N, CA, C, O and CB atoms as a CASP TS submission, in Angstrom:
PFRMAT TS
TARGET T0000
AUTHOR 0000-0000-0000
METHOD Language model
MODEL 1
PARENT N/A
ATOM      1  N   MET     1       1.033 -15.236  -2.434  1.00  0.00           N
ATOM      2  CA  MET     1       0.881 -14.223  -2.954  1.00  0.00           C
ATOM      3  C   MET     1       1.691 -12.903  -2.425  1.00  0.00           C
ATOM      4  O   MET     1       1.436 -12.469  -1.301  1.00  0.00           O
ATOM      5  CB  MET     1      -0.356 -14.162  -2.941  1.00  0.00           C
ATOM      6  N   ARG     2       2.654 -12.282  -3.238  1.00  0.00           N
ATOM      7  CA  ARG     2       3.561 -11.293  -2.665  1.00  0.00           C
ATOM      8  C   ARG     2       2.731  -9.853  -3.322  1.00  0.00           C
ATOM      9  O   ARG     2       2.278  -9.758  -4.463  1.00  0.00           O
ATOM     10  CB  ARG     2       5.385 -11.579  -3.223  1.00  0.00           C
ATOM     11  N   LEU     3       2.694  -8.831  -2.266  1.00  0.00           N
ATOM     12  CA  LEU     3       1.744  -7.580  -2.371  1.00  0.00           C
ATOM     13  C   LEU     3       2.497  -6.607  -1.675  1.00  0.00           C
ATOM     14  O   LEU     3       3.367  -6.942  -0.872  1.00  0.00           O
ATOM     15  CB  LEU     3       0.230  -7.736  -1.720  1.00  0.00           C
ATOM     16  N   SER     4       2.209  -5.346  -1.938  1.00  0.00           N
ATOM     17  CA  SER     4       3.099  -4.269  -1.295  1.00  0.00           C
ATOM     18  C   SER     4       1.818  -3.298  -0.560  1.00  0.00           C
ATOM     19  O   SER     4       0.669  -3.155  -0.977  1.00  0.00           O
ATOM     20  CB  SER     4       4.200  -3.321  -2.634  1.00  0.00           C
ATOM     21  N   LEU     5       2.431  -2.727   0.621  1.00  0.00           N
ATOM     22  CA  LEU     5       1.275  -1.583   1.218  1.00  0.00           C
ATOM     23  C   LEU     5       1.916  -0.410   0.788  1.00  0.00           C
ATOM     24  O   LEU     5       3.142  -0.296   0.799  1.00  0.00           O
ATOM     25  CB  LEU     5       0.968  -1.500   3.007  1.00  0.00           C
ATOM     26  N   ILE     6       1.131   0.486   0.401  1.00  0.00           N
ATOM     27  CA  ILE     6       1.334   1.757  -0.008  1.00  0.00           C
ATOM     28  C   ILE     6       0.654   2.852   0.800  1.00  0.00           C
ATOM     29  O   ILE     6      -0.540   2.718   1.072  1.00  0.00           O
ATOM     30  CB  ILE     6       0.957   1.820  -1.312  1.00  0.00           C
ATOM     31  N   GLN     7       1.348   3.963   1.218  1.00  0.00           N
ATOM     32  CA  GLN     7       0.740   5.081   2.049  1.00  0.00           C
ATOM     33  C   GLN     7       0.286   5.937   0.949  1.00  0.00           C
ATOM     34  O   GLN     7       1.015   6.452   0.101  1.00  0.00           O
ATOM     35  CB  GLN     7       1.771   5.863   3.122  1.00  0.00           C
ATOM     36  N   VAL     8      -1.111   6.051   1.051  1.00  0.00           N
ATOM     37  CA  VAL     8      -1.683   6.903  -0.102  1.00  0.00           C
ATOM     38  C   VAL     8      -1.692   8.180   0.109  1.00  0.00           C
ATOM     39  O   VAL     8      -2.091   8.567   1.207  1.00  0.00           O
ATOM     40  CB  VAL     8      -2.967   6.620  -0.450  1.00  0.00           C
ATOM     41  N   TYR     9      -1.264   9.133  -0.870  1.00  0.00           N
ATOM     42  CA  TYR     9      -1.566  10.492  -0.759  1.00  0.00           C
ATOM     43  C   TYR     9      -2.332  10.966  -1.639  1.00  0.00           C
ATOM     44  O   TYR     9      -2.709  12.133  -1.542  1.00  0.00           O
ATOM     45  CB  TYR     9      -0.597  11.213  -0.743  1.00  0.00           C
ATOM     46  N   LYS    10      -2.759  10.096  -2.774  1.00  0.00           N
ATOM     47  CA  LYS    10      -3.824  10.573  -3.493  1.00  0.00           C
ATOM     48  C   LYS    10      -4.390   9.466  -4.504  1.00  0.00           C
ATOM     49  O   LYS    10      -3.611   8.868  -5.247  1.00  0.00           O
ATOM     50  CB  LYS    10      -3.379  11.834  -4.198  1.00  0.00           C
ATOM     51  N   GLU    11      -5.887   9.190  -4.514  1.00  0.00           N
ATOM     52  CA  GLU    11      -6.511   8.426  -5.201  1.00  0.00           C
ATOM     53  C   GLU    11      -7.557   8.719  -6.075  1.00  0.00           C
ATOM     54  O   GLU    11      -8.587   9.252  -5.663  1.00  0.00           O
ATOM     55  CB  GLU    11      -6.807   7.733  -4.547  1.00  0.00           C
ATOM     56  N   THR    12      -7.368   8.389  -7.370  1.00  0.00           N
ATOM     57  CA  THR    12      -8.205   8.666  -8.435  1.00  0.00           C
ATOM     58  C   THR    12      -8.778   7.482  -9.167  1.00  0.00           C
ATOM     59  O   THR    12      -7.969   6.738  -9.722  1.00  0.00           O
ATOM     60  CB  THR    12      -7.517   9.465  -9.314  1.00  0.00           C
ATOM     61  N   ASP    13     -10.110   7.193  -9.247  1.00  0.00           N
ATOM     62  CA  ASP    13     -10.518   6.153 -10.177  1.00  0.00           C
ATOM     63  C   ASP    13      -9.702   4.705  -9.723  1.00  0.00           C
ATOM     64  O   ASP    13      -9.248   3.974 -10.604  1.00  0.00           O
ATOM     65  CB  ASP    13     -10.132   6.679 -11.789  1.00  0.00           C
ATOM     66  N   GLY    14      -9.600   4.459  -8.681  1.00  0.00           N
ATOM     67  CA  GLY    14      -9.011   3.176  -8.079  1.00  0.00           C
ATOM     68  C   GLY    14      -7.487   3.067  -8.201  1.00  0.00           C
ATOM     69  O   GLY    14      -6.886   2.073  -7.792  1.00  0.00           O
ATOM     70  N   LEU    15      -6.856   4.147  -8.792  1.00  0.00           N
ATOM     71  CA  LEU    15      -5.309   4.654  -8.790  1.00  0.00           C
ATOM     72  C   LEU    15      -4.913   5.122  -7.668  1.00  0.00           C
ATOM     73  O   LEU    15      -5.561   5.996  -7.093  1.00  0.00           O
ATOM     74  CB  LEU    15      -4.976   5.700  -9.698  1.00  0.00           C
ATOM     75  N   VAL    16      -3.926   4.681  -7.234  1.00  0.00           N
ATOM     76  CA  VAL    16      -3.273   5.459  -5.963  1.00  0.00           C
ATOM     77  C   VAL    16      -1.944   5.931  -6.283  1.00  0.00           C
ATOM     78  O   VAL    16      -1.200   5.401  -7.108  1.00  0.00           O
ATOM     79  CB  VAL    16      -3.126   4.539  -4.644  1.00  0.00           C
ATOM     80  N   GLU    17      -1.644   7.114  -5.480  1.00  0.00           N
ATOM     81  CA  GLU    17      -0.306   7.634  -5.679  1.00  0.00           C
ATOM     82  C   GLU    17       0.110   7.665  -4.255  1.00  0.00           C
ATOM     83  O   GLU    17      -0.618   8.191  -3.414  1.00  0.00           O
ATOM     84  CB  GLU    17      -0.206   9.070  -6.460  1.00  0.00           C
ATOM     85  N   GLY    18       1.341   7.080  -3.922  1.00  0.00           N
ATOM     86  CA  GLY    18       1.925   7.218  -2.715  1.00  0.00           C
ATOM     87  C   GLY    18       3.220   6.626  -2.450  1.00  0.00           C
ATOM     88  O   GLY    18       3.894   6.319  -3.434  1.00  0.00           O
ATOM     89  N   VAL    19       3.687   6.411  -1.285  1.00  0.00           N
ATOM     90  CA  VAL    19       4.920   5.860  -1.095  1.00  0.00           C
ATOM     91  C   VAL    19       4.976   4.352  -0.457  1.00  0.00           C
ATOM     92  O   VAL    19       4.084   4.136   0.363  1.00  0.00           O
ATOM     93  CB  VAL    19       5.628   6.814  -0.267  1.00  0.00           C
ATOM     94  N   TRP    20       5.773   3.412  -0.677  1.00  0.00           N
ATOM     95  CA  TRP    20       5.839   2.364  -0.275  1.00  0.00           C
ATOM     96  C   TRP    20       6.064   2.115   1.456  1.00  0.00           C
ATOM     97  O   TRP    20       6.854   2.758   2.148  1.00  0.00           O
ATOM     98  CB  TRP    20       6.754   1.917  -1.110  1.00  0.00           C
ATOM     99  N   LEU    21       5.237   1.116   1.894  1.00  0.00           N
ATOM    100  CA  LEU    21       5.281   1.094   3.282  1.00  0.00           C
ATOM    101  C   LEU    21       6.210  -0.224   3.651  1.00  0.00           C
ATOM    102  O   LEU    21       7.261  -0.139   4.286  1.00  0.00           O
ATOM    103  CB  LEU    21       3.744   1.052   3.892  1.00  0.00           C
ATOM    104  N   GLN    22       5.631  -1.494   3.131  1.00  0.00           N
ATOM    105  CA  GLN    22       6.360  -2.587   3.260  1.00  0.00           C
ATOM    106  C   GLN    22       5.431  -3.584   2.241  1.00  0.00           C
ATOM    107  O   GLN    22       4.322  -3.374   1.750  1.00  0.00           O
ATOM    108  CB  GLN    22       6.552  -3.032   4.900  1.00  0.00           C
ATOM    109  N   ASP    23       6.458  -4.911   2.108  1.00  0.00           N
ATOM    110  CA  ASP    23       5.766  -5.962   1.258  1.00  0.00           C
ATOM    111  C   ASP    23       4.939  -6.973   2.362  1.00  0.00           C
ATOM    112  O   ASP    23       5.111  -7.034   3.579  1.00  0.00           O
ATOM    113  CB  ASP    23       6.997  -6.866   0.276  1.00  0.00           C
ATOM    114  N   TYR    24       4.090  -7.658   1.609  1.00  0.00           N
ATOM    115  CA  TYR    24       3.334  -8.623   2.350  1.00  0.00           C
ATOM    116  C   TYR    24       3.226  -9.872   1.640  1.00  0.00           C
ATOM    117  O   TYR    24       3.071  -9.898   0.419  1.00  0.00           O
ATOM    118  CB  TYR    24       2.025  -8.137   2.666  1.00  0.00           C
ATOM    119  N   THR    25       3.297 -10.860   2.317  1.00  0.00           N
ATOM    120  CA  THR    25       3.382 -12.275   1.779  1.00  0.00           C
ATOM    121  C   THR    25       2.209 -12.996   2.312  1.00  0.00           C
ATOM    122  O   THR    25       2.159 -13.275   3.510  1.00  0.00           O
ATOM    123  CB  THR    25       4.730 -13.030   2.188  1.00  0.00           C
ATOM    124  N   GLY    26       1.266 -13.313   1.500  1.00  0.00           N
ATOM    125  CA  GLY    26       0.125 -13.970   1.936  1.00  0.00           C
ATOM    126  C   GLY    26      -1.215 -13.752   0.907  1.00  0.00           C
ATOM    127  O   GLY    26      -1.025 -13.446  -0.271  1.00  0.00           O
ATOM    128  N   ASP    27      -2.518 -13.928   1.429  1.00  0.00           N
ATOM    129  CA  ASP    27      -3.647 -13.694   0.753  1.00  0.00           C
ATOM    130  C   ASP    27      -3.828 -12.273   0.723  1.00  0.00           C
ATOM    131  O   ASP    27      -3.197 -11.547   1.492  1.00  0.00           O
ATOM    132  CB  ASP    27      -4.747 -14.381   1.295  1.00  0.00           C
ATOM    133  N   LEU    28      -4.865 -11.710  -0.336  1.00  0.00           N
ATOM    134  CA  LEU    28      -5.305 -10.436  -0.197  1.00  0.00           C
ATOM    135  C   LEU    28      -6.091  -9.964   0.863  1.00  0.00           C
ATOM    136  O   LEU    28      -6.115  -8.757   1.107  1.00  0.00           O
ATOM    137  CB  LEU    28      -5.878 -10.176  -1.153  1.00  0.00           C
ATOM    138  N   ASP    29      -6.796 -10.844   1.584  1.00  0.00           N
ATOM    139  CA  ASP    29      -7.676 -10.697   2.678  1.00  0.00           C
ATOM    140  C   ASP    29      -6.802 -10.378   3.963  1.00  0.00           C
ATOM    141  O   ASP    29      -7.149  -9.511   4.766  1.00  0.00           O
ATOM    142  CB  ASP    29      -8.556 -12.002   2.842  1.00  0.00           C
ATOM    143  N   GLY    30      -5.522 -11.213   4.126  1.00  0.00           N
ATOM    144  CA  GLY    30      -4.659 -10.828   4.925  1.00  0.00           C
ATOM    145  C   GLY    30      -3.969  -9.596   4.822  1.00  0.00           C
ATOM    146  O   GLY    30      -3.691  -8.937   5.824  1.00  0.00           O
ATOM    147  N   ALA    31      -3.659  -9.225   3.610  1.00  0.00           N
ATOM    148  CA  ALA    31      -3.070  -7.922   3.313  1.00  0.00           C
ATOM    149  C   ALA    31      -3.922  -6.770   3.504  1.00  0.00           C
ATOM    150  O   ALA    31      -3.425  -5.679   3.786  1.00  0.00           O
ATOM    151  CB  ALA    31      -2.619  -7.886   1.998  1.00  0.00           C
ATOM    152  N   LYS    32      -5.090  -6.920   3.381  1.00  0.00           N
ATOM    153  CA  LYS    32      -6.212  -5.730   3.602  1.00  0.00           C
ATOM    154  C   LYS    32      -6.233  -5.704   4.993  1.00  0.00           C
ATOM    155  O   LYS    32      -6.299  -4.573   5.476  1.00  0.00           O
ATOM    156  CB  LYS    32      -7.799  -5.976   2.979  1.00  0.00           C
ATOM    157  N   GLU    33      -6.194  -6.660   5.787  1.00  0.00           N
ATOM    158  CA  GLU    33      -5.984  -6.380   7.243  1.00  0.00           C
ATOM    159  C   GLU    33      -4.890  -5.945   7.578  1.00  0.00           C
ATOM    160  O   GLU    33      -4.953  -5.139   8.506  1.00  0.00           O
ATOM    161  CB  GLU    33      -6.142  -7.341   8.014  1.00  0.00           C
ATOM    162  N   LYS    34      -3.837  -6.170   7.166  1.00  0.00           N
ATOM    163  CA  LYS    34      -2.470  -5.658   7.525  1.00  0.00           C
ATOM    164  C   LYS    34      -2.620  -4.112   7.199  1.00  0.00           C
ATOM    165  O   LYS    34      -1.970  -3.352   7.916  1.00  0.00           O
ATOM    166  CB  LYS    34      -1.192  -6.431   6.628  1.00  0.00           C
ATOM    167  N   ALA    35      -3.323  -3.621   6.301  1.00  0.00           N
ATOM    168  CA  ALA    35      -3.452  -2.338   5.920  1.00  0.00           C
ATOM    169  C   ALA    35      -4.064  -1.631   6.964  1.00  0.00           C
ATOM    170  O   ALA    35      -3.503  -0.647   7.445  1.00  0.00           O
ATOM    171  CB  ALA    35      -4.132  -2.206   4.736  1.00  0.00           C
ATOM    172  N   LYS    36      -5.306  -2.077   7.425  1.00  0.00           N
ATOM    173  CA  LYS    36      -5.967  -1.823   8.259  1.00  0.00           C
ATOM    174  C   LYS    36      -5.388  -1.516   9.736  1.00  0.00           C
ATOM    175  O   LYS    36      -5.534  -0.440  10.316  1.00  0.00           O
ATOM    176  CB  LYS    36      -6.725  -2.695   8.139  1.00  0.00           C
ATOM    177  N   GLN    37      -4.833  -2.431  10.152  1.00  0.00           N
ATOM    178  CA  GLN    37      -3.844  -2.485  11.238  1.00  0.00           C
ATOM    179  C   GLN    37      -2.923  -1.349  11.221  1.00  0.00           C
ATOM    180  O   GLN    37      -2.804  -0.648  12.226  1.00  0.00           O
ATOM    181  CB  GLN    37      -3.061  -3.722  11.182  1.00  0.00           C
ATOM    182  N   THR    38      -2.284  -1.124  10.184  1.00  0.00           N
ATOM    183  CA  THR    38      -1.107  -0.129  10.060  1.00  0.00           C
ATOM    184  C   THR    38      -2.016   1.228  10.206  1.00  0.00           C
ATOM    185  O   THR    38      -1.689   2.134  10.973  1.00  0.00           O
ATOM    186  CB  THR    38      -0.129  -0.263   8.453  1.00  0.00           C
ATOM    187  N   GLU    39      -3.031   1.265   9.500  1.00  0.00           N
ATOM    188  CA  GLU    39      -3.688   2.544   9.698  1.00  0.00           C
ATOM    189  C   GLU    39      -4.063   3.087  11.059  1.00  0.00           C
ATOM    190  O   GLU    39      -3.881   4.248  11.425  1.00  0.00           O
ATOM    191  CB  GLU    39      -4.807   2.499   9.004  1.00  0.00           C
ATOM    192  N   LYS    40      -4.723   1.906  11.913  1.00  0.00           N
ATOM    193  CA  LYS    40      -5.084   1.916  13.136  1.00  0.00           C
ATOM    194  C   LYS    40      -3.685   2.553  14.060  1.00  0.00           C
ATOM    195  O   LYS    40      -3.759   3.534  14.800  1.00  0.00           O
ATOM    196  CB  LYS    40      -5.597   0.385  13.474  1.00  0.00           C
ATOM    197  N   ALA    41      -2.546   1.814  13.833  1.00  0.00           N
ATOM    198  CA  ALA    41      -1.541   1.963  14.651  1.00  0.00           C
ATOM    199  C   ALA    41      -0.868   3.310  14.316  1.00  0.00           C
ATOM    200  O   ALA    41       0.149   3.611  14.940  1.00  0.00           O
ATOM    201  CB  ALA    41      -0.662   0.801  14.566  1.00  0.00           C
ATOM    202  N   ASN    42      -1.352   4.131  13.390  1.00  0.00           N
ATOM    203  CA  ASN    42      -1.039   5.299  13.012  1.00  0.00           C
ATOM    204  C   ASN    42      -2.033   6.478  13.387  1.00  0.00           C
ATOM    205  O   ASN    42      -1.980   7.644  12.997  1.00  0.00           O
ATOM    206  CB  ASN    42      -0.838   5.174  11.704  1.00  0.00           C
ATOM    207  N   GLY    43      -2.924   5.905  14.214  1.00  0.00           N
ATOM    208  CA  GLY    43      -4.050   6.674  14.775  1.00  0.00           C
ATOM    209  C   GLY    43      -4.924   7.220  13.642  1.00  0.00           C
ATOM    210  O   GLY    43      -5.474   8.315  13.767  1.00  0.00           O
ATOM    211  N   ASN    44      -5.059   6.490  12.559  1.00  0.00           N
ATOM    212  CA  ASN    44      -5.924   6.713  11.634  1.00  0.00           C
ATOM    213  C   ASN    44      -5.701   7.839  10.824  1.00  0.00           C
ATOM    214  O   ASN    44      -6.626   8.232  10.113  1.00  0.00           O
ATOM    215  CB  ASN    44      -7.037   6.758  12.142  1.00  0.00           C
ATOM    216  N   ARG    45      -4.461   8.505  10.819  1.00  0.00           N
ATOM    217  CA  ARG    45      -3.965   9.705  10.053  1.00  0.00           C
ATOM    218  C   ARG    45      -3.437   9.299   8.836  1.00  0.00           C
ATOM    219  O   ARG    45      -3.005  10.201   8.118  1.00  0.00           O
ATOM    220  CB  ARG    45      -2.937  10.491  10.763  1.00  0.00           C
ATOM    221  N   ILE    46      -3.356   7.955   8.358  1.00  0.00           N
ATOM    222  CA  ILE    46      -2.847   7.791   6.969  1.00  0.00           C
ATOM    223  C   ILE    46      -3.819   6.729   6.486  1.00  0.00           C
ATOM    224  O   ILE    46      -4.602   6.078   7.178  1.00  0.00           O
ATOM    225  CB  ILE    46      -1.219   7.342   6.849  1.00  0.00           C
ATOM    226  N   LYS    47      -3.629   6.670   5.177  1.00  0.00           N
ATOM    227  CA  LYS    47      -4.744   5.853   4.397  1.00  0.00           C
ATOM    228  C   LYS    47      -3.315   4.559   3.678  1.00  0.00           C
ATOM    229  O   LYS    47      -2.219   4.853   3.202  1.00  0.00           O
ATOM    230  CB  LYS    47      -5.904   7.204   2.822  1.00  0.00           C
ATOM    231  N   VAL    48      -3.768   3.553   3.823  1.00  0.00           N
ATOM    232  CA  VAL    48      -3.130   2.470   3.271  1.00  0.00           C
ATOM    233  C   VAL    48      -3.728   1.695   2.180  1.00  0.00           C
ATOM    234  O   VAL    48      -4.879   1.353   2.454  1.00  0.00           O
ATOM    235  CB  VAL    48      -2.883   1.676   4.212  1.00  0.00           C
ATOM    236  N   ALA    49      -3.253   1.252   0.864  1.00  0.00           N
ATOM    237  CA  ALA    49      -3.543   0.527   0.082  1.00  0.00           C
ATOM    238  C   ALA    49      -2.799  -0.421  -0.199  1.00  0.00           C
ATOM    239  O   ALA    49      -1.579  -0.265  -0.166  1.00  0.00           O
ATOM    240  CB  ALA    49      -3.797   1.014  -0.683  1.00  0.00           C
ATOM    241  N   VAL    50      -3.447  -1.780  -0.588  1.00  0.00           N
ATOM    242  CA  VAL    50      -2.853  -2.742  -0.944  1.00  0.00           C
ATOM    243  C   VAL    50      -2.655  -2.776  -2.689  1.00  0.00           C
ATOM    244  O   VAL    50      -3.574  -2.447  -3.439  1.00  0.00           O
ATOM    245  CB  VAL    50      -3.593  -3.834  -0.302  1.00  0.00           C
ATOM    246  N   VAL    51      -1.556  -3.144  -3.090  1.00  0.00           N
ATOM    247  CA  VAL    51      -1.213  -3.099  -4.430  1.00  0.00           C
ATOM    248  C   VAL    51      -0.630  -4.417  -4.748  1.00  0.00           C
ATOM    249  O   VAL    51      -0.308  -5.199  -3.853  1.00  0.00           O
ATOM    250  CB  VAL    51      -0.297  -1.968  -4.741  1.00  0.00           C
ATOM    251  N   GLU    52      -0.462  -4.727  -6.225  1.00  0.00           N
ATOM    252  CA  GLU    52       0.414  -5.664  -6.636  1.00  0.00           C
ATOM    253  C   GLU    52       1.790  -5.552  -5.981  1.00  0.00           C
ATOM    254  O   GLU    52       2.125  -4.538  -5.368  1.00  0.00           O
ATOM    255  CB  GLU    52       0.498  -5.593  -8.031  1.00  0.00           C
ATOM    256  N   GLN    53       2.486  -6.497  -6.109  1.00  0.00           N
ATOM    257  CA  GLN    53       4.015  -6.159  -5.263  1.00  0.00           C
ATOM    258  C   GLN    53       4.814  -5.331  -6.411  1.00  0.00           C
ATOM    259  O   GLN    53       4.791  -5.495  -7.631  1.00  0.00           O
ATOM    260  CB  GLN    53       5.086  -7.832  -4.742  1.00  0.00           C
ATOM    261  N   LEU    54       5.445  -4.496  -5.716  1.00  0.00           N
ATOM    262  CA  LEU    54       6.241  -3.503  -6.685  1.00  0.00           C
ATOM    263  C   LEU    54       7.504  -4.255  -6.686  1.00  0.00           C
ATOM    264  O   LEU    54       7.998  -4.755  -5.675  1.00  0.00           O
ATOM    265  CB  LEU    54       6.436  -1.820  -6.154  1.00  0.00           C
ATOM    266  N   THR    55       8.088  -4.322  -8.069  1.00  0.00           N
ATOM    267  CA  THR    55       9.102  -5.426  -8.402  1.00  0.00           C
ATOM    268  C   THR    55      10.256  -4.615  -8.703  1.00  0.00           C
ATOM    269  O   THR    55      11.162  -5.027  -9.428  1.00  0.00           O
ATOM    270  CB  THR    55       8.702  -6.445  -9.649  1.00  0.00           C
ATOM    271  N   TYR    56      10.246  -3.435  -8.148  1.00  0.00           N
ATOM    272  CA  TYR    56      11.548  -2.655  -8.208  1.00  0.00           C
ATOM    273  C   TYR    56      11.973  -2.140  -6.756  1.00  0.00           C
ATOM    274  O   TYR    56      11.074  -2.072  -5.917  1.00  0.00           O
ATOM    275  CB  TYR    56      11.380  -1.374  -9.225  1.00  0.00           C
ATOM    276  N   SER    57      13.369  -1.744  -6.364  1.00  0.00           N
ATOM    277  CA  SER    57      13.630  -1.448  -5.042  1.00  0.00           C
ATOM    278  C   SER    57      12.776  -0.124  -4.606  1.00  0.00           C
ATOM    279  O   SER    57      12.976   0.888  -5.278  1.00  0.00           O
ATOM    280  CB  SER    57      15.185  -1.271  -4.877  1.00  0.00           C
ATOM    281  N   CYS    58      12.071  -0.071  -3.798  1.00  0.00           N
ATOM    282  CA  CYS    58      11.146   0.894  -3.591  1.00  0.00           C
ATOM    283  C   CYS    58      11.405   1.488  -2.098  1.00  0.00           C
ATOM    284  O   CYS    58      10.674   2.389  -1.687  1.00  0.00           O
ATOM    285  CB  CYS    58       9.713   0.284  -3.815  1.00  0.00           C
ATOM    286  N   SER    59      12.329   1.033  -1.392  1.00  0.00           N
ATOM    287  CA  SER    59      12.588   1.600  -0.032  1.00  0.00           C
ATOM    288  C   SER    59      13.176   2.898  -0.080  1.00  0.00           C
ATOM    289  O   SER    59      13.486   3.320   1.035  1.00  0.00           O
ATOM    290  CB  SER    59      13.462   0.746   0.765  1.00  0.00           C
ATOM    291  N   ASP    60      13.413   3.627  -0.997  1.00  0.00           N
ATOM    292  CA  ASP    60      13.618   4.745  -1.063  1.00  0.00           C
ATOM    293  C   ASP    60      12.691   6.009  -0.682  1.00  0.00           C
ATOM    294  O   ASP    60      12.990   7.187  -0.486  1.00  0.00           O
ATOM    295  CB  ASP    60      13.940   4.706  -2.061  1.00  0.00           C
ATOM    296  N   TYR    61      11.464   5.335  -0.651  1.00  0.00           N
ATOM    297  CA  TYR    61      10.190   6.147  -0.236  1.00  0.00           C
ATOM    298  C   TYR    61      10.104   7.125  -1.189  1.00  0.00           C
ATOM    299  O   TYR    61       9.897   8.245  -0.722  1.00  0.00           O
ATOM    300  CB  TYR    61      10.200   6.807   1.199  1.00  0.00           C
ATOM    301  N   SER    62      10.197   7.051  -2.372  1.00  0.00           N
ATOM    302  CA  SER    62       9.969   8.017  -3.524  1.00  0.00           C
ATOM    303  C   SER    62       8.429   7.806  -3.872  1.00  0.00           C
ATOM    304  O   SER    62       7.890   6.719  -3.664  1.00  0.00           O
ATOM    305  CB  SER    62      11.010   7.693  -4.885  1.00  0.00           C
ATOM    306  N   MET    63       7.790   8.820  -4.375  1.00  0.00           N
ATOM    307  CA  MET    63       6.557   8.801  -4.555  1.00  0.00           C
ATOM    308  C   MET    63       6.210   7.702  -5.954  1.00  0.00           C
ATOM    309  O   MET    63       6.930   7.636  -6.951  1.00  0.00           O
ATOM    310  CB  MET    63       6.144  10.355  -4.687  1.00  0.00           C
ATOM    311  N   ARG    64       5.288   7.113  -5.794  1.00  0.00           N
ATOM    312  CA  ARG    64       4.846   6.004  -6.880  1.00  0.00           C
ATOM    313  C   ARG    64       3.358   6.337  -7.219  1.00  0.00           C
ATOM    314  O   ARG    64       2.512   6.668  -6.388  1.00  0.00           O
ATOM    315  CB  ARG    64       4.971   4.340  -6.266  1.00  0.00           C
ATOM    316  N   SER    65       3.161   6.198  -8.579  1.00  0.00           N
ATOM    317  CA  SER    65       1.905   6.602  -9.180  1.00  0.00           C
ATOM    318  C   SER    65       1.251   5.703 -10.006  1.00  0.00           C
ATOM    319  O   SER    65       1.933   4.808 -10.506  1.00  0.00           O
ATOM    320  CB  SER    65       2.054   7.693  -9.888  1.00  0.00           C
ATOM    321  N   ASN    66      -0.094   5.768 -10.283  1.00  0.00           N
ATOM    322  CA  ASN    66      -0.810   4.989 -11.043  1.00  0.00           C
ATOM    323  C   ASN    66      -0.727   3.487 -10.521  1.00  0.00           C
ATOM    324  O   ASN    66      -0.565   2.588 -11.346  1.00  0.00           O
ATOM    325  CB  ASN    66      -0.360   5.177 -12.422  1.00  0.00           C
ATOM    326  N   LEU    67      -0.812   3.262  -9.447  1.00  0.00           N
ATOM    327  CA  LEU    67      -0.886   1.618  -8.696  1.00  0.00           C
ATOM    328  C   LEU    67      -2.396   1.545  -8.696  1.00  0.00           C
ATOM    329  O   LEU    67      -3.087   2.531  -8.439  1.00  0.00           O
ATOM    330  CB  LEU    67      -0.143   1.384  -6.825  1.00  0.00           C
ATOM    331  N   LYS    68      -2.876   0.395  -8.979  1.00  0.00           N
ATOM    332  CA  LYS    68      -4.228  -0.163  -9.154  1.00  0.00           C
ATOM    333  C   LYS    68      -4.099  -0.726  -7.584  1.00  0.00           C
ATOM    334  O   LYS    68      -3.205  -1.432  -7.118  1.00  0.00           O
ATOM    335  CB  LYS    68      -4.496  -1.400 -10.589  1.00  0.00           C
ATOM    336  N   ARG    69      -5.332  -0.163  -6.892  1.00  0.00           N
ATOM    337  CA  ARG    69      -5.689  -0.691  -5.545  1.00  0.00           C
ATOM    338  C   ARG    69      -6.317  -1.847  -5.793  1.00  0.00           C
ATOM    339  O   ARG    69      -7.184  -1.883  -6.666  1.00  0.00           O
ATOM    340  CB  ARG    69      -6.536   0.178  -4.692  1.00  0.00           C
ATOM    341  N   LEU    70      -5.937  -3.094  -4.983  1.00  0.00           N
ATOM    342  CA  LEU    70      -6.499  -4.347  -4.965  1.00  0.00           C
ATOM    343  C   LEU    70      -7.735  -4.562  -3.941  1.00  0.00           C
ATOM    344  O   LEU    70      -8.292  -5.657  -3.866  1.00  0.00           O
ATOM    345  CB  LEU    70      -5.405  -5.265  -4.676  1.00  0.00           C
TER
END
């Protein structure tokens, strides 16, 4: 399973808005653990959400919105 990790700037009703951090290949539980590790590595100053893999090039770090948190 291919998923993406998003740095969350805003969350409303299970939808997140933020920027792409990285893709993740594996199961959902593994991706959630990676998200927690990423938050911890950043001193818990950021929130990270797991979403379905973004199918477009998003390494430009532009804001993405209406992404469903898994």
